[in-house]
Steps between C-alpha positions, in 0.01 A plus 500: 500500500836669470749654736563873518855599592473692830796722408307628204167517677644724772561762235146481367312714751151565373453174309130432466473213255689205353423363158631189334621504144659261257782287640847635442759279335707437818573197720211585737163656419513881532200726453454871442371704793306826508401770745275802481686832496385860443246475226594171354667161544870418510600161364828330584551249215602141568837581341557764768429288806783484753585147617781432743574164342591672166811665646801382306279310254262724304388862474171685507389818328432825688183617329159602640196579288265777604148463360309823560128451561327458165801405293414291197680212334654590165484873576556704190689775681705537819326568833495876562731665750776242543866542417603547137850542348448879496374521862787287629753708307351810653496369858863381483638805331587338166316777316425865580283517813130576457282577803304191602669260249141397426484176297180620326667807359883477484643375172873579500700179478855422589728485196817328636631150469763323293676159480294230679249448778472125556204340678540149647176307564371144502286331240377629162279800450350439154348848480800697622576685178132570434447626856798732482387631162148581627644662813745710301231617257268594786753736659694625196819308570727390216340227287620145566723350232769233478755769575367599840342179630609137494409177682784259578459146637755441770503121453511527121140389446167659564375441855149389593251729655396553862152358498363780727631786292682650799848491350365624168350803678844553662666500161256747347542730801880484487548569134248784505666670799842459336384651173310780679801616703770442237322535165830533313641172626449158350298284736588129498273253676700197608260214564622226738368145460330509844493678834769273647820665620702301252299627205463859617862537586589364158281776363694758704827364357370528143383858570838591654685369196280701266549818702879454490494441125292818450743713698269557790150434628273442795359160597172482690359208702157567645497180699650353816473259790592478866867509595689175526842379612739505206333783315821698495647243260283657228661843522708408193187442295409865556838646419531516123718761339320831420176379651301640796257255655167584664254286695177586678518466879161327530155570631530348848721561804865409499777493242487279194747339264629623256427867592714462814820412319783752494501501123130577464309826539211427741196679352246589771146637494315824572145634475414795282223690671254697298186701581151446355594692188801269444755771585821397671500572875793306647703184487531267798640157565279203401400303808558160328829582333766238572847549638703478816843383610648184351588197708783391273630786279765721656470880489628615159759773456248758379294471818800468736637828355194693621511514880127570545411208273746269670355586839162373385602180322788394721724223366262381233345621174185715528234537229340676327753729340247736342136479403215570256117487504378151598173531688235324282239760606728763342616262232599529139282442195600179317379327185498116514296303245598156633228348711552536874322219694286437187398865442648744250497842657716690251539820709581459866640694796807322635723560800757322714875551502500326159419851372805648674773272357448555126403864549813579697722294268365693203535833684866427575545405133355839402742675735762383254798439737517123426701406807740209461330303780221514756754583769620796300141613444409473868821669605385802299147483646601470863762774456237734359177411681497804733492736203139616500502607137587141399297291743172537682517370855184311601444594865150381578297178484578162653609161385483156659874421499643387833152498662396845381711809455449846348662681214714779642747770401799348325555131421242256635390143439166605349620692198882501515645838405167610355382543144661661187467870435625522145802323357786669679701299753408166346 
């Protein structure tokens, strides 16, 4: 028997089954869960389970796996019709628009990126370089070499592995999204010794120092935990010179640390809606995307300066800031050759706001402005978000924040200011 957090379960409308997997390396047993959803099964890994007792202690990933009916282990090619580097670049205006942005036909890739995109995750992914190489070859991205990919151990020595494979999946997802959206940048995977706050925040500090030394870069953290008293004391960890910090807002209601900090871009989630022929139809908010109004973090200057935003968030920080595809049913194609719960899948469809953080970090890298800080970056974003040629406002779909609200015109707590439309204003 194991306890299911009611906060998380409330966001899981439509759950039809629970399955137990391998125990996760945490103080208490945690198991993966799954639920049937639109032609397949969505799995929430053990590493992504929300637990209230983790707040202020350890973080969880924000990944969900979508297994379409009939998917095989060790698939030799990606599942058909899910998001590719080219289809994402098309949807978000990073390449010349093509009607439908169909992932089965579009091939034009983004070409931007420079300096560093740094990914901070826990534990060691032994197949990271191989997985990124296979992914890059599949989609025609620049080949992986020592000059554009590196693994750094935050503690100075190689970490152990997560025995479920959940964090390893997270790492493969993160580096692949970073390389896809900023193929000209060097991707550095900073591996923390564990999922504890002490170890992960050390990883953030190492990444910040590397970004500063390189003259600019983006740092992505696709993990988080519930808010806790004293979280504002970590603002300084996310304030390195010439670094812009991103964190996913989570896959359950309410704001999470560290995405809610003033010095972090809160990366939210959307759904890319396609028809039966895989052509793009619309983009809506993702019902399980995290966010809301902080209990502890005061409203930052960039939100206070925008009266319509300030009216919504009040005296405290609101997240997300802006968003990207995160619905696992409209997820991205990922290659991961490390066993997940004892099975090697190779090609998978993955969603969750863990997609959004590295993808948006890399997109901002490709924009090339290299703001001196997160505050500077978000000041630009909030000052520009009503420009329709730069941002797409997500005005439909709901999310579970604050008991259930809807995306609407302008800023909202489902998708923030919306999603990128090209590189301008960023």
